[in-house]
N, C-alpha and C positions, 0 to 999 in steps of 0.2 A: 614550464609555462607554456601555453600552447596559443600561439598568435591565433587573433581575429582579424584583425584590421591592425593597422599601423600605430594606431594608439591601445588598443585594448586585448587584453591579454587573460586568458583561462587559468587559474591555478589546477595542477593537477590533482591536489586534495580534495578538491570538489567534484572529482569523477571517481565513478566507481563503476567499475566491470565484473559482470557474471554470465558466467556461462552455462545454459542449458542445451537440453537437445531440443533440436529443431524438427518441425512437422514438413520438411521441404524437401527439395532434391538432397539426394545424397547414397543412395541406393541403401544397400545392408549397412552403410558406413554409419546410417543415420539411427539405428538403435544401439549403437557402440559409443560415438564421438558425441561431446557435446559442443555442436560447432556454433548454436544460436547466440546471441550476446544481448544481454540488458545493461544498458548504459545508464547510470543512474548520475545526475548532474546536480547540485546543491545551488538553489540559485541565492539562497542568503548565505554562503559560505566563506570563502576566502578571496574569491576575484574580488576585484575591485571594479565591479560594475557600478556606471551612476543610476540612482534612482528611478529617472525616468526609464533607462534601457531595462530595468528588474521588473518595473511596470508593465511595459511592453511584451517582454519576452514571457512574464504570466501569462500575459493575454493570446499572444500566439500560441504557446505550448496548449491551451484548452486543457483537455481530458486527460493530456499525458503527463499533468501536473498534478501532483499528490499535495494534499493538506499540509504537510510538512516543507512544503517547498522546494519537491525535488522534482524534476524532470527525467521521467523513464520514457527511453528511446529501445525498444525492441526491433532488433534487425537478425533474420534469417532469411536474406535471398540469396546468400553465395553455400556454396557447399565447404569452404575453408573457413575455420575460426578468424584467420589475419582479416581475410577481404570483408567478412561481416563486421570485425573490430572498427576497420579503417574506414566502412560506410557508416556507423554509428557515428564516429567522431566526424566524418564532414557533414552527415545531417544536423549534429549537435551546433558546428560551426558556422551551418547555413542559418540554422533558426536563431541563435546571436547575431548573427550580422546583421540578419533581416529586423532583428529587434533595433538594431542602433541605429536606423534611417527613422528620421523623425517624418512623421505623415503631414502634408501639406494642408494647413487649416482650410476649411470648405467655407467659402464665404456665398451666404443667402444673396442670389440675384432676382430685382424685380422684373415680372411680367411686363412688357413692354404695352403700352397704353392701346397702340395699332392692334396687337395680337389678340386683347381681350374684346377688342370692337368686332375682328375678326369672328372670333368664338361666339360673339352674343349675335351676329347676323345670320351667321350660320345654323346657331339655335332656332332662331325666329323663322327663317326661310325652311328650315325642318319642320317646325310647329307646323307653318300654313301648310307644307305639303299633305301632312297627317290629316290635318282637320278638312281637306279636300276631301279626303275619302271616305270619308261618314257617309253615312246613306242619305239622302236628301229626304226632307221631311214634306210631304204635301199638304196644301190648303186647300182643303175642299170648301 
């Protein structure tokens, strides 16, 4: 079990790691060693995530979420497999932790009457200024 918060844990059976060749730093080693990690986390798996956390996690994952409900994280920032692996795990935990925070509901506010009146007064003055710029017609 992998701790995310004090009350939430991820089951290791939901996480699958695959190592592939990276296209980043590594010199000649990059052609021989598979250092990049592709971490797959099944959202609908064994982990006991509350339904609202699952929904927020799916929304936060965006394009990284497959149709099967699997989040795919690819990390190739470091030269070693172990550092890429720990980076991928850190990113996953951060993503799940971010999904646990319930966003504050937005309350619609009314525009104050004085603000509306100021806007209309400004609009009237601006219209008068523009109309005064018009060419004067001659009455012969």
